[in-house]
N, C-alpha and C positions, 0 to 999 in steps of 0.2 A: 317684613312688617305687614301683617294682615289687618287692614283697616275694617274689613267686612268679613265676618267669619264664614259666610257662605261661599266666598270666592274660591277658596282652596279645597272645598269638600265635594264639589259636584262630580268630578271625574278623577279616579285614582290613577297614579302613574303606572306606566308599563313596567319599568324597572325601578329599583331603588335608586334614588339620586346619588350621584357621585360628587362629593364636595371638593371644590377646588380652593386652595388657599390663595387668595388674591390680595396683595398689598394695596392700601389706600393710595390714590393718586392725589398729590398735593400741588396746587398751583398758587402762584402769588400774583395778586392784582394790586398794582401800585396806583394810588390816586394820581391822575395826570399832574405834571409839574405846573402847567399853566393854570390849572384850577387852584393849586396850592398858592401860587403867587398872587392870583386875583383875590384870594381870601383875605389879603392884608398882611399876612405874615411871610416875609421873604426869607426868613432865616431857615434855610433848608439844610439837610445833611451836606457837609462839604466834601464828601467823597462818595457820593451816590453814583452807582454805575450798573448798567445792565449789560451782560455779555452771555449770549445763548440762554441757558437756563440757570445761570449762577447769579446770586445776589450778594454783593460784597458790602460789608458794613465797615465803618471807619476804624473801629477798634480791632481790625484784622481778624474778626470773627466771620467765617464764611458760612453762608446759609444757601444750600443748594436744593432746588426743588425741580419738579418735572418741567415747569416752564414759568416764565415771568412775563407779565403783560401790563401795558398801560391802558389799552382800549378793550372794551367788552367784546367788540366784534372780532378782534384778533384772538381773544381768549376762546370764544365760542367756536371759531373756525378750527382751532386746534383740538377740540374735544368732541365736535358734533359727530364725526364719523363713529367714534366708540359709542356715543349715546344712542345713535340710531341703530347701529348693528346690535347692541346689547338688547334693546327692547324688542327687536324683531327676531332675535335668536331665543327669546324666552327668558331673559334675565331680569331681575329686579335691580334698578339703578337708583342711586341717590346723589344729589348735588347739594352741597352745603356751603353757605357763606359764613365765614368766621372772621371776626375782627372787632376793633373798637368803634366807638360812636363816630359818625361823620366820615367814614372811609368809603362809603358808596356801596354798601352791601345790597340794599333794596334796588338801587339803580342797575346793578348787574343783571338782576332777574327781570325787572319791570320797566327799565328805561328811566329816562329823566323827566318825562312829561306824561300827560294823560293819554297820548297816542301809543305808548308802550314801544315806540320805535327804538331799536338798538338794544332791547332787552333780550336776554338769553331765552326766556320762556316763549316769547313771540316767535323768535327765529326757530326755536325747536319745533313749535307747532307747525310752522310753514314747511319745514323739512320733513316732519312726520307725515303730513298728508301728501307731500310730493312723492314720498316713498310708497305710500299706500296706493296712489294713483298709478304708479309704475308697475305694480304687481298684477298678475292676471286675474281673471274672474273665478278661477278655481279656488281661491282663498277668500274667505269671508272674514271681515274685520268688525270688531265691536270696540268702540272707544268710549270710555267713561271717565268721570272726573269727581274727585273729592277734595275738599279744602277744609282745613281746621286752623284755628287760631288759639295759641296758648297765651293767655293774658293773665299775668300774676298767678300762675299755677292753676288756672281754670281754663278748660278747653271748650271751644265753641265751634259749631258748624256754621260756616259762612255761606252756605247755599240755601239756607232757610231763614225766615224772619224770626223764628222763635229763638231767642238768645238764652235758652236754658243750657247750663253747663253739661258737657258730655262726661261719661265715665269710662275709664280704661278697664278692660277685662282680659284675663288670660286663663287658660284651662287649668293648669296646675301651678303649684308654687315653683316647680322646677322649670316651667315653661317660660322662656324669655320673650315670646312673641305676644304682643298686646294687640288688641283690636277694640273697635267701638261697635256696640250693638245697634245703636240708633243713628248711625252716621248716614247722611243722605248721599246718594250716588246719582249723578246726572249723566245720562247717556246722550251722546251727541252723534250727529251724522255728517257734520261738515266742520271745516276749520274755523269758519266765522262763528258758528255756534259755540265751539269750544273756547275761542278767544273772548266772546261776550261773557261766558260764565266766569272765566278767569278774571276779567276786568271787574265784573260785579263783585266777585268774592274779595278781590284786593281792596275795592272801595268800601267794603263792609267792615273793614278792620276798625278796631277801636281808634278813635281819633286822639285819644289821650296820649300826649307825649310831654317830655320835660325838656327844658332848655339846658343844653350841655355847656360845659365851661368854655368851649370854643364857639359858642353861639350857633350851634346846630341842634336840630331836633333829635332827641334820643327816643326811639320807640321803646315802649314797655311790653311789647308782645312779639311773639314768633309766628310767622305764617308758613304753613306747610301745604303745598299744592301737589296732589298726586294724580297722575294720568295713567290709566290702565289701558292696555291694548291686548285684546284677545284675537287670535287668528286661527281659523279652522281651515285646514287644507284637506279637501275631499279626496284628492288623488292619493296623498300619502296617509290619509286616515289618522291624522294627528291634530292635536290642539296645543298651541303655544300661548303662554300667558306671560307677558312682560309688563313692566311698569317703570315709571320714573317719578321720583319725589324730589321736589325743590324745597329745601329748607332755608327760608329767609330768617335767619336768627337775629335777635336783638343784640345790642352791644354787650360785650363780655367784660366791660370795665367794672371794677369793684367800687361801690359807692360807700364812702365813709360818712360819719355823722356831720362833719364840717360841710360836705358837699350836698347834704340832704336838703338844707334850706334853699340853697342857690338853685337847685334843680327843681324845687317845688314838689317834692315827694313827701308822702307820709312815711312814718316809721314802719308801718306794715308793708307798704309797697317796697321800701328799701330792703326789708328783710327777705321778701320773696324774690326780688331781683337778684340779690346777692346769693341766695340759696341756689338759684338756677345756674348762675355763673360759677360759683364755687364747686357745685356738684359736677358740672360739665368738665371743668379743669381737672378735678381729682379723678374723675373716671378716665379721662384721656391719659393721665399720668400712670394710673394703675394698669390700663390696657397696654401701654408701651413697655411696661416692666414684666409682662407675662412670660417672655422668653427666659428671663433670669429667675423669676419667681412665679412658677405656675400656680401656686396656691394663693396668689394675691387676691384680695377681696375688692371687687369693683363696686363702688357705691352708687350705681346708676339708678337704683330704686328710690333714692331720696328725692327725686324730682320727676315730674311728668315729662319734661323735655328729654331728659336722658333715658327714660324708659323707651321712648320712640327712637332716639338716636342710637340706642344700643344695637338695634338691628342693622343700622348703617355701618357701625364700626366692627361688630363681631358676628353678625348674622348673615342671612342669605341676600346680600346686596353688594353690588359693585359701586363703590363710593368714590366720589371726587370732591375734595375739599378745596374751596377757593379762599385763600387768605387775603384779607384786605387790610392795607396799612397806609398810613399817611407819611409823607416825607418832611413834615413840618418839624422844626426843632422842638416845639412845645409838646409834640406827641412822641418824643423819643422813647420814653419808658413804655408806652402802650405798644409801639411798633416792635420794640425788642421782645416784649412778652409774647406778642402774636407770632413772631418768627420762631421763638423757642418752642412754642406749642406746635408749630408746623413741623418742626423736626421730630417731635414725639409722635405726631400723627403719621409720619412716614414709616414708622416702625410697627404700625398696627396692620394686621391682615384680617380680612373677613373670609368666611367660608361660604362660597356661592355654589349653586348648581343650576342647571338649565331646567326651567319649568315646562317640560315637554311631556304631554300625556297622549295616550291612545284614545281615539274617538270611540265611544261606546265600549270601552275596555271592560267595565263592570258587567254590562249585559252580555258581552261576548264570553267572558269567563263563566257566567251563569249558564250560557248556552253550551259551552264546552262540557261543563259538569253534567248537564242534562244529557248531552250526547254520550258521554262515557257511561252514564248510568243505563241508558237505553241499549248501548252496545253490550254492556256486561249482562244485562237481562237477556239479550238475544243469544249470546254465547251460552249462557246457562240453559236456555231452552233447547238449544241444539245438542248440548251434552245429555240432557235428560232424554231427548228424543232418540239419540243414538243408543243410549243404554237400554231404553225400552225395546227398540228393534233387535238389539243383540240378545236380550233375554227371550224375546219371542222366537228368534231363530234357534236358540239353544233348546227351547221347549219343543219346537216343531221337529227338529232334526236330532234330538238327543239320542233316540233309539238307534237311528242310522249311524250316528257317530260311535255309539257304544259297540254296535255290531261290527263296524269297520275296524275298531281297535282290536276286538276279539279275533276277527278274520286275519288281521295282520299277524297276530300271535300264531294262529294255526298255519298260516302261510309260511311263516318263518320255520315252523317245525317241519312242514312238508319239504321246504327247501333243504333242510338238513338231511331229511330222508333221501331226497333225490341225489344229493351229493354222495351219500353212502351207496345208493344203487348204482350210480355211475362208477364208483370205485369198484363195486362188485362186478359190474359188467366188464370193466377193463380186465379184471382178474380172470373172468370166464373166457374172454377173448384170448388171453395169453395161454390159458390152459388148452383151449381148442387148437390153437396153433401148434402147441407142443405135441398134443395128442395126434394131430394130423401128421406131423413130421415122424412121429414114432410109428404110426401105421404104415407110412410109405416105406420105411426102412426095414421094419421087422415083419410085420404081417399085415396083409391087406384085409384080413377078416377081423371084424370088430363088431360086437353087439351094438345095435342102434338105440337101445333103451336109454342109455345115459344121455345121448344127444337129444332125444325127444324130451327128456325131463328138463334138460337145460333150456331148450327152446320154449318149453311150456312156462318155465319161470320168467324167461325174458318177455314173453307175451303178457304175462300177468303184470310184470313191472311196467311195461309200456302202457297197459290199460290204466294202471294207477297214475302214471304220469299224465295221461290224457285227461283223466278226471280232475287232477289237480290244475291242469291248464284251464279246463272249463270253469272250475270254481274261481280261478284267478281272473278270468275274463269277466265273470259276473261281478266280482268285487271291483274290478276296474270300471265297469259300467256304473256302479253305484258311486264310486269316487268321482267319476265324470259328472254325474248329476249333481253331486254336492258342490263341485267346482262351479257348475253353471249357476247354482243358487247363490253361491258367494259372489260370483261375478255380477249377478243382477243386484245383489245387495250393495256392492261397491258403486255400481252405476247409479243406484238410487241416492247414495250418499253424495256422489258428485253432483247430481241434479239438485239435491237439497242445498249443497254449498253454493252452486251458481245462483239459486233463488235467493239465498241469504245475501250474497254479494250484490245482486241487483237491488235488493231491499236496502242495503247499506248505501249504495250509490244514490238511490232515490232520496234517502234520508239526508245525505250530504248535500245534494242539490237543494233540498228544501231548507237546510241550514244556511246555505249560501244566500238563498233568496230571502230568508228571514234576516240575515245580517245586512243585506242590502236595504231591506225595509227599515231595519233599525237605524242604519246610517242616515237614510233619507228622512226618517221621522225625527231623528235627533237634530238634523240640520234645520228642518222645518220648525221644530220646537224652539231651537235657538233663535231663528229669525223672528218667530212670533214673539218670543220673550224680549228680544232686542227692540222690536217695534213697540211692544207694550211699554217697555221702560222708557223709550224715547218719547212716546205719547204722554206718559205720566210726567216726565220732566218738562215737556213743553206745556202741558196743562198747568202745572205748578207755576211755570214762568208766566203764562198768560194771566193766571189769577193774581200773581204779584204785580204785573204791569197794570192790570185793571184796578187793583187796590191803590197803586201809586197815582193812577189817572184820577180816580175819585177824590183822593186826598188833595191833589193839585187843583181840581175843580172847586172843591170846598174852600181851599185856601184863596183861590182867585175871587170867588164870590165874597168871602169875608173881607178881603182886601178892598174890593170895590165898594163895599158898604161903609167901611170905616174910613176910607180916604175921602169921603164927601166933605166939602168945606163948611156946610151948614148943618144944623141940627136936623136929623131925619124925622119927618112927620108925614107918613104916607097914609093915604086913605085906607079905609077898611076893605076896599075892593081888592087890594093886593094882600091883605092879611099879614103884613109884615110888622114886627115889633117896633115900638118907639124906643130909641136909645137915649141914654143920658148924654148930656152935652160934654162931659169929660171923657167920653169913650173915643179917644183918638186912636189912629193907627199905631202911634208910638206906644201908647199905653197897652194896646192889645198885644203888640209884639213882646213887650216885657212880660206880660201875663203868660203868653205862650211859652217863653223860654223858662220861666220859673216853674211852670207846671209839667215840663217834660221830665219823665222819669229817668232818661239816659243822660241828660245834660248836654244834648247836642244842639239845642235851639229849635227853631221852627222847622227848618229844612230836614234835619235828622229825625225829628219827631214824626214828621209826615212820612218820611221814608220807611221807618220801622213799623209804622202803623199803630203807634201808641198814642192814645188821646184822640178825642173827637173835637174838631175845631168848632163845629156849630154848637156843641154842648158847653164850650168854654167862653162863649161871648158874654160880656157884661150886659145885663138887661134888667129891667124891673120885673117884679113878680107878675104883673098883668101882661107884660110883653112875653114872658116865657110861656104863659098860658096860651097866648095867641100863637106862638110858634108850634106848640104841641098840637093845637087844633089844626094848624096848617099842614104839618107833616103827617098826621095820622089820616090815612085814607078812609077810615071808618066813620069819621065825623063829617057831617054835612056842613058846608060853609054857605052862609047867606051873603051875597054881594050887595053892596050899597053904592049908590051913586056918589061920585067924587064931588066934594064940596070944598070951596076955598076957605082958608082960615085955619084956626087951630082946632084940634080935637079936645073939647073941654073936658070930656069924661076922662081921657088919659091924663091931662094936666091935673085934674082934680085928684085922680088916683095917686099920682106921684107926690103931689104936694100934701095930700091929706095924711100920708104916712111917710114922713121923711126918713124914718129909720130904715125903711127898706132899701133906700139908696145906698147907705153904707154897707148893709148886709150884702147887697148884690155886688158892690165893688170889691168886697173881700172874697168873693167866690172865685 
C-alpha cells in the first residue's frame, strides 16, 4: 500500500522481487473477565476456557487461532519479534483490529488513558528506536509517519489542520495499489517526536460517536497510522524500506433501522457504516474462497476502507489480524460472528517480497552502459588501426612478396633439376666404376677423351648447383628481412595492446572513483533531504503550536473581559469597546458553540483554527468601530485623561438607536 507515490519510484530494485505466499496471522484478544463483570452483566459464557492457542465455545465448536490473550502486553510480547524483524528486513507489515463495538479495539493500540501506556503502538515505537540505537553508524535511518482517518467514507489527513477530504488514486484499472497524492508525511528524528505526532493525530479524530446498546461509545471512523523506516547501509551498498500500518477499525456490527434511533445516527450515516461493514465481510469471504474458486470476484472497490485493506489481505504486506470479542452473554451473537470471520481470515494468504534495493543502481547501470559503449568504440578503433597497418604493409612489401612467390616456384623447379642431376651423377659414377674394372681386366690402354667429357659435364653441373645455392641464399636473406618486418609489426601490435589495456585500467579506476562519488553524493543528498523534511515538519508543528497559543491567548483575554461582575465602561485611554449588560460569559460561550462550523464547541473550534474569537464578540456598532481603530496600526489614537462617571456619548449612542442592540446580539 503506497500512501505516497514517490516512495517506491526513487531507486529501482537490483533483481525482480520474488513473491512469497504468506498466510495471515490471526490472534484472539478476549476482553478481560474482570472488566466484563464490572460492567454490570455477570452472565458470561458458562464454558469459557483458554488452553494454549485454542478457544473452546460451549456448543462444541472449536475455534483455533495462532494465540489467545487477555492482556495487550502479553499479546504484543508474542508478536513484537516478528514486527521488528519484518520492518528491518524490508517488509511491509500490517496490524488490524477486528471486532464488535465495546471490545477494546482502540485500547489495544493506544492504551486506556491519555498517557498511551500499555498500547501496542507506544510499545512498538520504544522497541523500534531501541533496535535503531543498537545498530552501528554504517547504517543511516529515516523514520516518517502518515496518519489518515476514514470517517463515513471520507478520508482525512490527521497531521494537518486543513480538514479537506483526500482522494485515492491508482495508476491503472488493473492496479490494486492505491495512494494519496496530497498526504502529509512527517519526518522525525527521535522516539518522543514520533510519539507526539501519533498522540496529536489520534486526538484529532472526529469526536462524533454514538451510544451503543451496551452503553459504550461506538466510533464512526477508522484510524490508520503508518510508520515508514528507510535504512541505507553504505558497506553493503543497499537500501531497505519497511513499514508498519496500524488499522484501528470501527465496529463491524450491522445497524438496523430499529437501532438507528437509539444510536443517534442519521439514515445517511447508517447507510455508509453498513456499506463499510458489509463490503469488508463480503471481501473476506470472497478471498477465503479463492482456493476453491479462483475466478471469484472480490468486491473490495465498493468501499474506501477495503481498497486500503486489500493490500493487507492480498498484496505485499505481512498482516496480523487481532480479533476482539466480549464474553458477555448479551454479546454472544457478535462474538460468534467475529470468531467465524477469524477462521476465514486464516485461509487468506498475501504475496510479499523484501523491499531491498541497490544504492545508486540506476546511475550505476547508466555508467555500465556508458562503459560498454566506450569499450566498444575503443575496440572498433583498434580493429580499424590494425586493418590500416596491414594494408600499408601489403602495399609496401607487395612486390617483395610477389618476387618471393615466383622465386619459390623457380627454386622448386631447380630442386627438381638437381634431383635429376644427382641421379645422372650416380649413373655416371656407376659407369666409371664398371669402366675401370673393365680396363683393369682387359686392357690398360683406353682413350681419355670420354673421361674428360664426363668431368667437363660434372663441372658444369656443379657450377649450376653453386649458382642455384647462391640464388637460394639471396632469397633466404630476403625472407629473413620480411620476417624481421613482421616481427616488428607484431611487437608494435603488442605495444598497442598494452597501451589499450592501460587505458582500460585507467578508465575502470575512474569509474570506481565516480561510483564512490555517486555513493557519497547520494548519501549526502539523502541526509540533506531528510534534514529538510525534518525541518519542514518541525516548522509546520511550530506554526501549529503558535496558532494554538494565539487562540488560547485570545480566549483568555475574552474570558477575562466577559467574566467581570459589572458593566464594563472603560475610559478612552484604553480604547476598549463598551459592552452591553447582557453580554455575560455564559451567553458568549453559547454564541461560540453555535458559531463553530465543526460542532466541537469553544475548545475544538480554537484547536482547528476556525473562527476568530475577537470578531465574534457581541458589541455595539460604535464599540466595533473603536476596536477597529485600536487594532489597526495605521490609525493614530488620541489618548484622553481618565474621568470618573459615565461616558455620556456612549450611553447616548446606545440609547438613541436601540435597534442596534438587537442587531448586534443576533450577530
